[in-house]
C-alpha positions as CSV (number, residue, x, y, z in Angstrom):
1,M,36.3,0.3,12.8
2,S,35.6,-0.7,16.4
3,R,32.1,0.7,16.9
4,I,30.9,1.3,20.4
5,T,27.5,-0.4,20.8
6,R,26.7,-0.2,24.6
7,L,27.6,1.7,27.7
8,R,26.8,0.0,31.0
9,T,27.2,1.2,34.6
10,I,27.3,-0.9,37.7
11,R,27.1,0.3,41.3
12,I,26.7,-1.6,44.6
13,T,25.2,-0.1,47.7
14,E,27.9,-1.6,49.9
15,R,30.4,0.7,48.2
16,P,28.3,3.7,47.4
17,N,31.1,5.9,46.1
18,L,32.3,3.5,43.4
19,I,30.9,3.2,39.9
20,W,32.2,1.0,37.1
21,V,31.7,1.6,33.4
22,E,31.8,-1.1,30.8
23,V,32.1,-0.1,27.1
24,E,31.2,-2.7,24.6
25,T,32.1,-2.7,20.9
26,D,31.0,-4.6,17.8
27,E,34.2,-6.6,18.0
28,G,32.8,-8.4,21.0
29,L,35.2,-6.7,23.4
30,T,34.3,-5.0,26.8
31,G,36.5,-2.3,28.3
32,L,36.3,-1.5,32.0
33,G,36.6,1.9,33.7
34,E,35.9,3.3,37.1
35,S,35.3,6.4,39.1
36,F,34.8,7.3,42.7
37,R,32.7,9.8,44.8
38,G,29.2,10.9,43.8
39,A,28.5,7.7,42.0
40,Q,24.9,8.6,41.3
41,A,25.8,11.9,39.8
42,V,28.5,10.3,37.6
43,E,25.9,7.7,36.5
44,A,23.5,10.4,35.4
45,V,26.2,12.2,33.4
46,L,27.3,8.9,31.7
47,H,23.8,8.0,30.5
48,E,22.2,11.4,29.9
49,Q,25.2,13.2,28.4
50,V,28.0,10.8,27.5
51,A,26.2,7.8,26.0
52,P,24.5,9.8,23.2
53,L,27.9,11.1,22.2
54,L,29.6,7.7,22.5
55,I,27.3,5.1,21.0
56,G,28.3,4.5,17.4
57,R,31.7,6.2,17.8
58,D,35.0,4.4,16.9
59,A,36.5,3.2,20.1
60,R,40.0,3.5,18.6
61,R,39.7,7.3,18.5
62,I,40.6,7.7,22.2
63,E,42.1,11.2,21.9
64,A,39.1,12.6,20.0
65,V,36.7,11.2,22.5
66,S,38.8,12.5,25.4
67,R,38.9,16.0,23.9
68,Q,35.1,16.1,23.5
69,L,34.3,14.7,27.0
70,M,36.9,16.8,28.7
71,T,35.6,20.1,27.3
72,P,32.0,20.3,28.5
73,Y,30.4,23.7,28.6
74,L,30.5,23.4,32.5
75,G,32.7,21.3,34.7
76,F,36.0,21.5,32.9
77,H,39.5,21.9,34.6
78,S,38.2,20.2,37.8
79,A,37.3,16.8,39.2
80,S,33.6,17.5,38.4
81,A,31.0,14.8,37.7
82,E,31.6,15.5,34.0
83,V,35.3,14.9,34.4
84,R,34.9,11.8,36.6
85,A,32.6,10.4,34.0
86,A,35.0,11.2,31.2
87,S,37.8,9.6,33.2
88,A,35.9,6.3,33.6
89,V,35.2,6.1,29.9
90,D,38.7,7.0,28.9
91,I,40.1,4.2,31.1
92,A,37.7,1.7,29.5
93,L,38.8,2.8,26.0
94,W,42.4,2.2,26.9
95,D,41.5,-1.2,28.3
96,L,39.8,-1.9,24.9
97,A,42.9,-0.7,23.0
98,G,45.2,-3.1,24.9
99,Q,42.7,-6.0,24.5
100,R,42.3,-5.3,20.7
101,H,46.1,-5.6,20.1
102,G,46.8,-8.2,22.8
103,I,49.1,-6.0,24.8
104,P,49.0,-4.4,28.3
105,V,48.0,-0.8,28.5
106,H,51.5,0.3,29.5
107,E,52.7,-1.0,26.2
108,A,49.8,0.6,24.3
109,L,50.8,4.0,25.9
110,G,54.2,3.7,24.2
111,G,56.0,1.1,26.4
112,A,57.1,0.8,30.0
113,V,60.1,2.7,31.2
114,R,60.4,0.2,34.1
115,N,59.2,-3.3,34.8
116,E,58.4,-2.6,38.4
117,I,57.8,0.4,40.7
118,R,58.1,1.0,44.4
119,A,54.9,0.9,46.4
120,Y,54.1,2.9,49.4
121,N,51.3,1.8,51.8
122,T,48.6,4.3,52.7
123,C,47.9,3.4,56.3
124,A,44.1,3.1,55.9
125,G,41.8,0.4,57.3
126,Y,39.5,-2.1,55.7
127,A,36.5,0.2,55.5
128,Y,38.3,3.5,55.0
129,N,36.7,5.8,52.5
130,T,33.9,3.5,51.6
131,Q,30.8,5.0,53.3
132,G,31.0,8.7,52.3
133,A,33.8,10.8,53.7
134,A,36.9,9.1,55.1
135,R,36.9,8.8,58.9
136,R,39.4,11.0,60.7
137,D,38.9,10.2,64.3
138,I,40.3,7.1,65.9
139,G,39.4,6.9,69.6
140,A,40.2,4.6,72.6
141,A,37.2,2.5,71.8
142,D,38.2,1.6,68.3
143,V,39.4,-2.0,67.9
144,A,41.5,-3.2,64.9
145,A,39.3,-5.2,62.6
146,G,42.4,-7.3,61.5
147,P,46.1,-7.2,61.0
148,Y,46.0,-4.5,58.3
149,D,43.7,-2.0,60.1
150,D,46.6,0.4,59.7
151,Q,44.8,3.7,60.6
152,V,44.1,2.3,64.0
153,A,47.7,1.1,64.1
154,F,49.3,4.4,63.3
155,M,47.3,6.3,65.9
156,R,48.2,3.7,68.5
157,D,51.7,2.6,67.8
158,A,53.1,3.9,64.5
159,G,56.5,2.4,65.3
160,A,55.2,-1.1,65.4
161,L,53.3,-0.4,62.2
162,A,56.5,0.7,60.5
163,E,58.2,-2.5,61.6
164,S,55.3,-4.6,60.2
165,L,55.5,-2.8,56.8
166,L,59.2,-3.2,56.6
167,S,58.8,-7.0,57.3
168,E,56.6,-7.2,54.2
169,G,59.0,-5.3,52.0
170,Y,57.4,-1.8,52.1
171,A,59.9,1.0,52.2
172,A,57.4,3.8,52.5
173,M,54.2,4.6,54.4
174,K,51.7,7.5,54.5
175,I,49.8,8.7,57.7
176,W,47.5,11.6,58.7
177,P,47.6,12.1,62.5
178,F,46.9,15.9,62.2
179,D,43.4,15.5,60.7
180,I,41.6,15.3,64.0
181,Y,42.8,18.7,65.1
182,A,41.5,20.7,62.1
183,P,37.8,20.9,62.9
184,A,38.3,22.9,66.1
185,T,39.3,26.0,64.1
186,G,38.3,25.1,60.6
187,G,41.9,24.4,59.9
188,H,43.1,27.9,60.4
189,M,45.1,27.2,63.6
190,I,46.9,24.4,65.3
191,S,48.0,24.8,68.9
192,L,51.5,23.7,70.1
193,E,49.8,21.0,72.2
194,D,48.0,19.6,69.2
195,L,51.0,20.0,67.0
196,K,53.1,17.9,69.4
197,A,50.4,15.2,69.6
198,G,50.2,15.1,65.8
199,L,54.0,14.7,65.5
200,E,54.1,11.8,68.0
201,P,53.5,9.0,65.3
202,F,56.4,10.4,63.3
203,R,58.6,10.4,66.4
204,K,57.6,6.8,67.2
205,I,58.4,5.7,63.6
206,R,61.9,7.2,63.7
207,A,62.5,5.8,67.2
208,A,61.5,2.3,66.1
209,V,63.1,2.0,62.6
210,G,65.2,5.0,62.1
211,T,65.6,6.1,58.5
212,R,64.8,2.6,57.1
213,I,61.4,3.7,55.9
214,E,60.1,6.8,54.1
215,V,57.1,8.6,55.7
216,M,54.6,10.8,53.9
217,A,52.3,13.1,55.8
218,E,48.8,13.4,54.3
219,L,47.0,16.6,55.3
220,H,43.8,16.1,53.3
221,S,43.3,19.7,52.3
222,L,42.1,20.6,55.8
223,W,44.4,23.6,56.6
224,G,44.8,27.2,56.0
225,T,48.2,28.5,55.0
226,Q,49.4,29.6,58.4
227,A,48.6,26.3,60.1
228,A,50.0,24.3,57.2
229,I,53.2,26.3,57.5
230,R,53.5,25.4,61.2
231,I,52.8,21.7,60.5
232,C,55.2,21.5,57.6
233,R,58.0,23.3,59.5
234,A,57.6,20.9,62.4
235,L,57.7,17.9,60.1
236,E,61.2,19.0,58.9
237,D,62.7,17.4,62.0
238,Y,61.4,13.9,60.9
239,G,62.6,13.9,57.3
240,V,59.1,13.3,55.8
241,F,59.2,12.5,52.1
242,W,56.3,14.9,51.4
243,A,53.4,16.8,52.9
244,E,50.4,16.0,50.7
245,D,47.5,18.4,50.0
246,P,48.4,20.8,52.8
247,I,45.9,23.6,52.1
248,G,42.1,23.7,51.6
249,K,42.0,24.3,47.9
250,M,44.9,22.7,46.0
251,D,44.4,25.0,42.9
252,D,45.3,28.0,45.1
253,V,48.6,28.7,43.4
254,Q,49.7,31.7,45.4
255,A,49.0,30.0,48.8
256,L,50.9,26.9,47.8
257,A,53.8,28.9,46.4
258,D,53.9,30.9,49.6
259,L,53.8,27.7,51.8
260,R,56.6,26.1,49.7
261,R,58.9,29.1,50.2
262,Q,58.5,28.9,53.9
263,T,59.3,25.2,54.6
264,R,61.9,22.6,53.6
265,T,59.2,19.9,53.7
266,P,58.5,18.9,50.0
267,I,54.9,19.6,48.9
268,C,52.8,17.0,47.0
269,G,49.6,17.7,45.1
270,S,47.1,16.8,44.1
271,E,44.7,13.9,43.6
272,T,41.8,16.4,43.7
273,L,42.7,18.3,40.5
274,G,41.3,17.5,37.1
275,G,42.7,18.3,33.6
276,T,46.1,19.5,32.6
277,V,45.7,23.2,33.2
278,P,45.7,23.2,37.1
279,F,48.9,21.1,37.0
280,R,50.5,23.3,34.4
281,T,49.7,26.4,36.6
282,L,51.1,24.9,39.8
283,L,54.3,23.7,38.1
284,A,54.8,27.0,36.3
285,A,54.5,28.8,39.7
286,D,57.0,26.3,41.3
287,A,54.3,25.6,43.9
288,I,54.7,21.8,44.3
289,D,57.6,19.3,44.5
290,V,55.8,16.1,43.7
291,V,52.9,15.6,41.2
292,M,50.1,13.4,42.4
293,L,47.1,12.5,40.2
294,D,44.2,10.2,40.3
295,L,43.3,8.5,37.1
296,A,39.6,8.3,37.9
297,W,39.4,12.0,38.6
298,C,41.9,13.8,36.4
299,G,40.5,12.7,33.0
300,G,41.7,9.1,32.7
301,L,44.9,7.8,31.1
302,T,44.8,10.3,28.1
303,E,44.9,13.3,30.3
304,A,47.1,11.7,32.9
305,R,49.9,11.1,30.5
306,K,49.8,14.7,29.5
307,I,50.1,15.7,33.2
308,A,53.0,13.2,33.4
309,A,54.6,15.0,30.5
310,L,54.3,18.3,32.3
311,A,55.9,16.7,35.4
312,E,58.7,15.5,33.2
313,A,59.2,18.9,31.6
314,H,59.5,20.4,35.0
315,A,61.8,17.6,36.3
316,K,59.2,16.7,39.0
317,P,58.5,13.2,40.3
318,L,55.1,11.6,39.7
319,A,53.0,9.4,42.0
320,P,49.6,8.0,41.0
321,H,46.9,7.9,43.7
322,D,44.9,4.9,45.0
323,C,42.6,4.9,47.9
324,T,39.4,4.4,46.0
325,G,39.0,1.3,43.8
326,P,40.8,-1.5,42.1
327,V,40.4,-0.5,38.5
328,T,41.8,3.0,39.2
329,L,44.7,1.3,40.9
330,M,45.4,-0.8,37.8
331,A,45.2,2.2,35.5
332,G,47.5,4.2,37.8
333,L,50.0,1.3,37.8
334,H,50.2,1.2,34.0
335,L,50.8,5.0,34.0
336,A,53.5,4.6,36.7
337,L,55.3,2.0,34.6
338,H,55.2,4.2,31.5
339,A,55.8,7.7,32.9
340,P,59.6,8.6,33.0
341,T,59.5,10.5,36.3
342,A,57.1,8.2,38.3
343,I,58.6,7.1,41.6
344,F,55.8,5.4,43.5
345,Q,52.5,3.6,43.1
346,E,50.2,4.1,46.1
347,V,48.5,1.0,47.5
348,V,46.5,0.1,50.6
349,R,47.4,-3.3,51.8
350,A,44.1,-3.7,53.7
351,T,42.1,-3.4,50.6
352,L,44.4,-5.4,48.4
353,A,44.1,-8.2,50.9
354,T,40.3,-8.1,51.2
355,W,37.5,-6.3,49.3
356,Y,39.4,-5.4,46.1
357,R,39.8,-9.1,45.6
358,D,36.0,-9.6,45.8
359,L,35.4,-7.1,43.0
360,V,37.9,-7.8,40.2
361,T,39.7,-10.7,38.6
362,G,43.2,-9.3,38.7
363,L,45.2,-7.0,41.0
364,P,48.8,-5.8,41.1
365,V,51.4,-8.2,42.2
366,L,53.9,-7.0,44.9
367,K,57.3,-8.5,45.4
368,G,59.5,-7.1,48.1
369,G,57.6,-3.8,48.1
370,L,57.8,-3.5,44.3
371,V,54.7,-3.6,42.1
372,Q,55.2,-5.8,39.1
373,A,54.2,-4.9,35.5
374,P,51.0,-6.6,34.4
375,E,51.4,-8.8,31.4
376,A,47.8,-9.5,30.4
377,P,46.1,-7.5,27.6
378,G,44.4,-4.2,28.5
379,L,44.3,-3.2,32.1
380,G,44.7,-6.9,33.1
381,T,41.5,-7.0,35.2
382,A,37.7,-7.2,34.8
383,L,34.7,-7.1,37.1
384,R,33.9,-10.5,38.6
385,P,30.7,-11.8,37.2
386,E,29.2,-12.2,40.7
387,V,29.3,-8.4,41.2
388,R,26.4,-7.9,38.6
389,Q,24.4,-10.7,40.3
390,R,24.5,-9.1,43.8
391,A,21.2,-8.1,45.3
392,D,22.5,-4.6,45.9
393,A,23.7,-4.1,42.3
394,V,22.3,-1.1,40.3
395,I,22.9,-1.7,36.6
396,R,22.0,0.8,33.8
397,E,22.6,0.4,30.1
398,S,22.6,2.7,27.1
399,G,22.7,1.6,23.5
400,G,22.7,-2.0,22.4
C-alpha cells in the first residue's frame, strides 16, 4: 500500500491564480499537482472537502479517487472549484505513480505514441493571465517588456512576429486581435470596420511568410453566434487552422453546431469544459473539429485520457492547453505524447523563458519547434524549494 499521509497547498501572491498541491505518501514520495483561477476557492475545497477523503487512502487507486472527487453533489461536469481541486490531486497522483515505478507519466499511462510533438506558440506576453483576467487591450502607449512580449508584437506587426517564430522553429502561432471589439456590443455584433481591423494581423502574417506558418484564431468565448459566424467566415480567406472558443458558452451544443454548419473555418473547443460528458455531447453533435482540454480544469490526467479516447473515437485531433502554469504544461505534454490523435502542445515562449523557470525544476525541451518526451520519473518536475520560502507564500497542510 502507498498510503497518503499529507496534502499541502502552496500559493504565492505574485501569481494569485495559481495553486500547487503536494500529496505525500508513507513511501516518502511527494506528487505535484496544479490548478489555476480562483486559487483561494480551490484551496478551501482541497482542505475542507478533499483532504478528509484523501488522507489514509491508497495513492495507487487513482481511478477510484478520481471517480469520487469528480462526482461531487454539486460542481460536476464543469470546471468548478470542485473539479479544479480534483484535477490538481489527480495530476499529483499520476506524478506519484511514475515516481513509484521509476517511469515518466506518459509511460505510466500506457506508453507514448510519439517521442515528440509539434508546439504552437500562444502569442501572450510575460505577465499575461497572471493578475486576474487576461488583458485584451494593447494600445499605442504599451511598450514591449522584452523580445517575447508577443501580444504587443501581434497587435503591432504580426508579420515580423511570424518571422521571429519561424526562426526559432515554431510552425504555428495563436493570436486574438478581435477581443478588443467585443465589449462594445457584449459580443453580439462586430462592424465591418472592426472586422477589417481584426483581420489585419492575419493579412500581415500571410504577406510576410505566406503559408509557412499555421495561424490559430483565439476568440476567448466573447461572441454571440451571429458575430462569431461573421468572424469565422472572414477568417476563411486566411486559411486559419482553427477558431477557438468562438461563442460565449462552449457547452452550448446547438449554437456551436449551427456555427460550424455556416463556416469552413474549423472550430476548436474547449479548455473551459470539465469532465467527459460535455465533450461527448459536443462530439456527438458534430459541433467541433478539434478537441482542446486543460489538464488542470477538466479533471486531471484520468479524465483527460477519457476525453482523448472520445476524440479518437470520433476521429478528431486533440490539443492540450497551456497558458496557466508549468505543472499543467508538463501534464498536458505527457497526455499529448500518449494520446493517438494529439497534434499540438500549446506553449508560451515568454513564460517558458522567464517565470516558469523560477517556479519548477524541469520544463519541456523544444528542438526545432518540437517538444521532446520527458525521460525523468513522474511528471519530470517539482516545485523549486525557494518557492515555499518566499515572503508571499501561503502554505496550508492537512494530515501528517
